[in-house]
C-alpha positions in Angstrom: -18.2 -11.9 -102.2 -19.1 -8.3 -101.2 -16.3 -6.8 -99.1 -17.4 -5.5 -95.7 -17.0 -1.8 -95.1 -13.9 -1.1 -92.9 -14.4 2.7 -92.3 -15.6 3.8 -88.9 -18.2 6.1 -90.5 -19.6 3.3 -92.6 -19.8 1.0 -89.7 -21.5 3.6 -87.5 -24.1 4.4 -90.2 -24.7 0.7 -91.0 -25.1 -0.2 -87.3 -27.4 2.7 -86.6 -29.5 1.9 -89.7 -29.7 -1.8 -88.8 -30.9 -0.9 -85.4 -33.5 1.5 -86.9 -34.7 -1.2 -89.3 -34.9 -3.8 -86.6 -36.9 -1.4 -84.3 -39.2 -0.4 -87.2 -39.8 -4.1 -88.1 -40.6 -5.0 -84.5 -42.9 -2.0 -84.0 -44.6 -2.6 -87.3 -45.1 -6.3 -86.7 -46.5 -5.8 -83.2 -48.7 -3.0 -84.4 -50.0 -5.0 -87.4 -50.7 -8.1 -85.2 -52.5 -6.0 -82.6 -54.6 -4.3 -85.3 -55.3 -7.6 -86.9 -56.4 -9.1 -83.6 -58.6 -6.1 -82.9 -60.1 -6.2 -86.3 -60.9 -10.0 -86.1 -62.2 -9.6 -82.6 -64.5 -6.8 -83.7 -65.7 -8.8 -86.7 -66.4 -11.8 -84.5 -68.2 -9.8 -81.8 -70.3 -8.0 -84.4 -71.2 -11.3 -86.1 -72.0 -13.1 -82.9 -74.2 -10.3 -81.7 -76.1 -10.3 -85.0 -76.6 -14.0 -85.1 -77.5 -14.2 -81.4 -80.0 -11.4 -81.7 -81.7 -12.7 -84.7 -81.9 -16.3 -83.4 -83.2 -15.0 -80.1 -86.0 -13.2 -81.8 -87.4 -16.4 -83.4 -91.2 -16.5 -82.7 -92.3 -19.7 -84.4 -92.4 -22.9 -82.4 -89.5 -25.2 -82.7 -88.2 -28.2 -80.9 -90.6 -30.2 -78.8 -94.0 -28.8 -79.8 -96.6 -28.1 -77.2 -100.3 -28.6 -77.6 -101.7 -26.3 -80.3 -98.3 -25.6 -81.8 -97.5 -26.4 -85.5 -94.1 -27.2 -86.9 -92.4 -24.4 -88.7 -92.9 -24.2 -92.4 -90.3 -23.6 -95.1 -91.5 -20.0 -95.4 -90.7 -19.3 -91.8 -87.3 -20.8 -92.2 -86.8 -18.7 -95.3 -87.8 -15.6 -93.4 -85.2 -16.4 -90.7 -82.5 -17.0 -93.3 -83.4 -13.7 -94.9 -83.2 -11.9 -91.6 -79.7 -13.3 -91.0 -78.5 -12.4 -94.5 -76.8 -9.3 -95.7 -74.4 -7.9 -98.3 -72.0 -10.7 -99.4 -73.3 -13.1 -96.7 -74.5 -16.7 -97.2 -77.0 -18.2 -94.7 -78.0 -21.8 -94.1 -80.9 -22.7 -91.7 -81.4 -26.3 -91.0 -84.4 -27.9 -89.2 -85.2 -31.6 -89.2 -84.2 -32.1 -92.8 -85.5 -28.8 -94.0 -82.9 -26.3 -95.3 -83.4 -22.7 -96.1 -80.5 -21.0 -97.9 -79.6 -17.4 -98.8 -76.6 -17.1 -101.0 -74.5 -19.4 -103.2 -73.0 -21.6 -100.4 -74.4 -25.0 -99.3 -74.2 -27.3 -96.3 -71.2 -29.0 -97.9 -69.2 -25.8 -97.2 -69.8 -26.0 -93.5 -66.8 -27.5 -91.8 -67.6 -30.8 -89.9 -65.9 -29.5 -86.8 -68.0 -26.4 -86.7 -71.2 -28.3 -87.5 -70.5 -30.6 -84.5 -69.7 -27.8 -82.1 -72.7 -25.7 -83.1 -74.9 -28.2 -81.1 -73.5 -27.0 -77.8 -73.0 -23.2 -78.3 -72.5 -20.4 -80.6 -69.2 -21.0 -82.4 -67.0 -19.4 -85.1 -64.4 -20.5 -87.5 -62.5 -18.8 -90.4 -62.2 -20.7 -93.6 -61.2 -19.9 -97.2 -64.0 -21.0 -99.6 -63.7 -20.5 -103.3 -60.6 -18.4 -102.7 -62.5 -16.0 -100.4 -62.1 -15.8 -96.6 -65.2 -16.2 -94.6 -66.0 -16.0 -90.9 -68.6 -18.8 -90.3 -70.9 -18.4 -87.3 -72.8 -21.5 -86.3 -75.5 -21.8 -83.5 -78.5 -23.9 -82.5 -81.6 -22.4 -81.1 -82.5 -23.4 -77.6 -86.0 -23.2 -76.1 -86.8 -22.5 -72.5 -89.0 -24.9 -70.6 -89.8 -25.8 -67.1 -86.7 -27.9 -66.8 -84.3 -25.3 -68.3 -83.3 -24.9 -71.9 -83.6 -27.6 -74.5 -82.1 -28.0 -78.0 -84.6 -27.5 -80.7 -82.7 -28.9 -83.7 -82.9 -25.5 -85.4 -79.4 -24.6 -86.5 -78.2 -21.6 -88.4 -74.8 -21.1 -90.2 -74.0 -17.6 -91.4 -71.0 -16.9 -93.7 -69.7 -13.4 -93.1 -67.3 -12.3 -95.9 -64.0 -10.8 -94.6 -62.7 -9.2 -97.8 -63.2 -5.7 -96.4 -61.2 -6.7 -93.3 -58.5 -8.1 -95.6 -58.4 -4.9 -97.6 -58.1 -2.9 -94.4 -55.3 -5.1 -93.2 -53.6 -4.8 -96.6 -53.9 -1.0 -96.4 -52.6 -1.1 -92.8 -49.7 -3.2 -93.9 -48.8 -0.8 -96.8 -49.1 2.2 -94.4 -46.9 0.5 -91.9 -44.4 -0.4 -94.6 -44.3 3.2 -95.9 -43.9 4.5 -92.4 -41.1 2.0 -91.8 -39.3 3.1 -94.9 -39.7 6.7 -93.8 -38.4 5.9 -90.4 -35.4 4.1 -91.9 -34.6 7.0 -94.2 -34.9 9.4 -91.3 -32.7 7.1 -89.2 -30.2 7.0 -92.1 -30.0 10.8 -92.3 -29.7 11.0 -88.5 -27.0 8.4 -88.6 -25.0 10.3 -91.2 -25.3 13.5 -89.3 -24.4 11.8 -86.0 -21.5 9.9 -87.6 -20.2 13.2 -89.0 -20.5 14.9 -85.7 -18.9 12.0 -83.8 -16.1 11.5 -86.4 -15.3 15.2 -86.9 -12.8 15.2 -84.0 -11.3 12.0 -85.4 -10.9 13.6 -88.9 -9.3 16.6 -87.3 -6.9 14.4 -85.4 -6.1 12.5 -88.6 -5.4 15.8 -90.5 -3.3 17.0 -87.6 -1.3 13.8 -87.5 -0.7 14.1 -91.3 0.4 17.7 -90.8 2.9 16.5 -88.1 4.1 13.9 -90.5 4.7 16.6 -93.1 6.9 18.5 -90.7 4.4 21.1 -89.3 5.3 20.4 -85.7 3.5 23.5 -84.4 0.1 21.8 -85.2 -2.3 21.9 -82.3 -6.0 21.2 -82.0 -8.7 23.0 -79.9 -10.1 21.0 -77.0 -13.8 21.1 -76.6 -15.8 19.4 -73.9 -14.8 16.8 -71.3 -15.5 13.5 -73.2 -13.0 10.8 -74.3 -12.3 12.6 -77.6 -11.5 15.8 -75.8 -9.0 13.8 -73.6 -7.5 12.2 -76.7 -7.2 15.7 -78.3 -5.4 17.0 -75.2 -3.0 14.1 -75.2 -2.3 14.6 -78.9 -1.5 18.2 -78.2 0.9 17.2 -75.4 2.6 14.6 -77.6 2.9 17.1 -80.5 4.5 19.7 -78.1 6.9 17.0 -76.8 7.7 16.0 -80.4 8.3 19.6 -81.4 10.7 20.1 -78.5 12.6 16.9 -79.2 12.9 17.6 -82.9 14.0 21.1 -82.2 16.7 19.8 -80.0 17.7 17.2 -82.6 17.8 19.8 -85.3 20.0 22.0 -83.2 22.4 19.1 -82.4 22.4 18.2 -86.1 23.1 21.8 -87.2 25.9 21.9 -84.6 27.3 18.7 -85.9 27.2 19.8 -89.5 28.8 23.1 -88.6 31.5 21.3 -86.6 32.3 19.0 -89.6 32.3 22.0 -92.0 34.5 24.1 -89.6 36.9 21.2 -89.0 37.1 20.5 -92.7 37.9 24.1 -93.5 40.3 24.4 -90.7 42.2 21.2 -91.8 42.7 22.8 -95.2 45.5 25.1 -94.0 47.7 22.5 -92.3 46.9 20.1 -95.1 48.1 22.6 -97.7 51.4 22.9 -95.8 51.7 19.1 -95.4 51.0 18.7 -99.1 53.8 21.1 -99.9 56.2 19.3 -97.6 55.1 16.0 -99.0 55.9 17.1 -102.5 59.4 18.0 -101.4 59.7 14.6 -99.7 58.4 12.8 -102.7 61.2 14.3 -104.8 63.8 13.1 -102.3 62.2 9.7 -101.5 64.1 7.9 -104.2 67.5 9.1 -102.7 66.7 7.9 -99.2 67.5 4.4 -97.7 64.8 1.8 -98.0 63.3 2.2 -94.5 63.0 6.1 -94.6 61.8 5.9 -98.2 59.1 3.5 -97.3 58.0 5.7 -94.4 57.9 8.7 -96.7 55.8 6.9 -99.2 53.4 5.8 -96.5 53.1 9.4 -95.3 52.4 10.6 -98.8 49.6 8.0 -99.3 48.0 9.0 -96.0 48.3 12.7 -96.9 46.5 12.0 -100.2 43.9 10.1 -98.4 43.4 12.8 -95.9 43.2 15.4 -98.6 40.5 13.4 -100.3 38.6 12.9 -97.1 38.6 16.6 -96.3 37.4 17.5 -99.8 34.6 15.0 -99.5 33.7 16.3 -96.1 33.5 19.8 -97.4 31.3 18.7 -100.3 29.0 16.7 -98.0 28.7 19.7 -95.7 27.5 21.8 -98.6 24.7 19.3 -99.3 23.8 19.1 -95.7 23.7 22.9 -95.4 21.5 23.2 -98.5 24.0 25.5 -100.2 24.8 23.1 -103.1 23.7 24.7 -106.4 23.1 23.4 -109.8 24.4 25.3 -112.9 22.9 23.6 -116.0 24.4 24.0 -119.4 24.5 22.0 -122.6 27.3 19.4 -122.2 28.7 16.9 -124.7 28.4 13.7 -122.7 31.1 11.7 -124.5 33.6 14.6 -124.2 32.7 15.1 -120.5 33.4 11.4 -119.7 36.6 11.4 -121.7 37.8 14.6 -120.0 37.0 13.0 -116.6 39.0 9.9 -117.4 42.0 11.8 -118.9 42.4 14.2 -115.9 42.6 11.3 -113.6 44.8 9.1 -115.8 42.2 6.4 -116.3 41.7 6.6 -120.1 43.7 3.4 -120.8 41.8 1.5 -118.1 38.2 2.3 -119.0 36.2 1.7 -122.2 33.7 4.4 -123.1 30.6 3.7 -125.2 28.8 7.0 -126.0 27.7 8.7 -129.2 29.8 11.7 -130.0 26.8 13.8 -130.7 25.1 13.0 -127.4 24.4 16.2 -125.5 22.4 16.9 -122.3 21.7 19.9 -120.0 24.0 19.1 -117.0 26.1 20.7 -114.3 29.4 19.8 -115.9 31.4 19.9 -112.7 28.9 17.8 -110.8 28.5 15.3 -113.7 32.4 15.0 -113.5 32.1 14.1 -109.8 29.4 11.5 -110.5 31.4 9.8 -113.2 34.7 10.0 -111.3 33.3 8.5 -108.1 31.6 5.6 -110.0 34.6 4.8 -112.2 37.0 5.2 -109.3 34.9 2.8 -107.2 34.9 0.3 -110.1 38.7 0.6 -110.6 39.4 0.3 -106.9 37.1 -2.6 -106.1 36.4 -4.3 -109.4 38.3 -5.9 -112.2 38.7 -4.9 -115.8 37.2 -4.3 -118.2 35.5 -1.3 -116.7 32.9 0.0 -119.2 31.1 3.4 -119.1 28.1 3.7 -121.5 25.8 6.6 -122.1 22.6 6.9 -124.1 19.6 9.2 -124.5 16.2 7.9 -123.3 12.8 9.2 -124.0 12.9 11.5 -120.9 16.5 11.9 -119.9 20.1 10.6 -120.0 21.2 7.2 -118.9 24.8 6.5 -117.8 26.0 3.0 -116.8 29.3 2.0 -115.2 30.1 -1.7 -115.0 33.1 -3.6 -113.7 33.8 -7.3 -114.0 35.1 -8.0 -110.5 33.8 -10.3 -107.7 30.9 -7.9 -107.1 29.3 -6.4 -104.0 28.0 -8.9 -101.4 24.2 -9.1 -101.5 23.8 -7.9 -97.9 25.8 -4.8 -98.7 23.8 -3.7 -101.8 21.3 -1.7 -99.8 24.0 0.3 -98.0 26.5 1.1 -100.8 25.3 4.8 -100.9 25.5 5.2 -97.1 28.1 7.6 -95.8 31.3 5.9 -94.6 30.1 2.5 -95.6 32.8 0.1 -96.8 32.0 -3.3 -98.1 34.0 -6.1 -96.6 33.5 -9.7 -97.6 34.4 -10.5 -101.2 36.2 -7.2 -101.8 39.4 -5.6 -100.8 38.9 -3.2 -97.9 38.5 0.3 -99.1 41.3 2.8 -98.6 39.1 5.7 -99.6 36.9 8.0 -97.5 33.7 5.9 -97.8 32.0 9.1 -99.0 32.4 8.8 -102.8 29.2 7.0 -103.6 27.3 9.1 -101.2 28.5 12.2 -102.9 27.7 10.7 -106.3 24.2 10.0 -105.2 23.7 13.5 -103.7 24.8 15.1 -107.0 22.4 12.8 -108.9 19.5 13.8 -106.7 20.4 17.4 -107.1 19.9 16.9 -110.8 16.5 15.4 -110.0 17.7 11.9 -111.2 18.1 8.4 -109.7 21.0 6.1 -109.2 20.8 2.3 -108.6 23.2 -0.7 -108.2 22.6 -4.2 -109.4 24.8 -7.3 -109.3 26.1 -8.8 -112.6 27.7 -12.0 -113.5 30.4 -11.1 -113.1 30.8 -7.7 -111.5 28.6 -4.8 -110.5 26.5 -2.3 -112.6 25.7 1.2 -111.5 23.0 3.0 -113.4 22.4 6.8 -113.3 19.4 8.5 -114.9 19.3 12.2 -115.2 16.1 13.9 -116.5 15.9 16.5 -119.3 16.1 20.0 -118.1 
């Protein structure tokens, strides 16, 4: 099945062309039929005039003979037949059993209907005889007498060939066909030009809409004319202006929000440093305090650690939002980098590492450390052992996988694990972290030009990081 065109330009051209074809067909058909009718009428008129004139000039006595008149002889009938003959014609003259003929046709070729009607008047009929079309004219000679006109019994049948007329009609048909094809081609060209002219504003609108989608909010189109497309263009410009204003306001608010978060995060660092110093002193004394104060001190210490982690994450996120995060690539031994990340955080005994000692990659070491730390920390907090970190080289990059064997992430939460401040609920312990760790890991992966994904396992969860070759 041939698919129908869906483009507006194609539909316009096809519709225009079909209308042109239909109009050309109608005009050609009407013209051909009119020409055919005129040609046939002319042939009949000419033939009738010839037969009528020749039969009217008969001088020998026919019909009811008067005193002194002799019946016509075969020679006289032959002379009449010869007078009616011409190029390509056949003539039959009949009189009381006598038949004079010119040409190859005989009385058997005369249609019975025509033969019967020829007794009353001059009649015509078209008939194909021996694969040729003839116009047959039949008439009976009438003789005037005192009582009016009487039939004489002398009949003539003249076969006029119509091959020339057929050739003229065939030539006319070919001419009309060629003219129709020419008209259709002209119509097709006009349709293409018209469609281009009509669709030019539409294409401009499409290009302008694409430019808007790409962020060029100052895109505007010139308005020409007073038609519907001009009105549509004007409304597009109004909508683009409104969108530019709204986006500018949103960007301003977003910038203010980011600046606020960054400023608050940096401002929190000073009191947080003091709180951390005091917390360290309290931590040393917690074991010497009664149970209730000791428990309160430990709670404060945990919350200070959590607040410190939150502030560090907020500062890191603000760098990504501000576009100031940079990438310093250098050759890194992947296995050593993973081991160092685990040892610094005291996770070496809880995590299994599977990586070739000779595996190296061009990475930002500090950002790679953040990626591994956040993924492994997430696995240790929310999963169950064993936690396995594996790394291997691929054809076009480095692949790092982190898997735990816990209850896994709920299916409905998989699409949101990298969202900021998202914390999975059902099936997992409620997170005590900032909710920014996986978002920061993803941002660092994207800064490397890589990808990060999560898939459920049986049991547990698998995070896969791919980082391209530099």
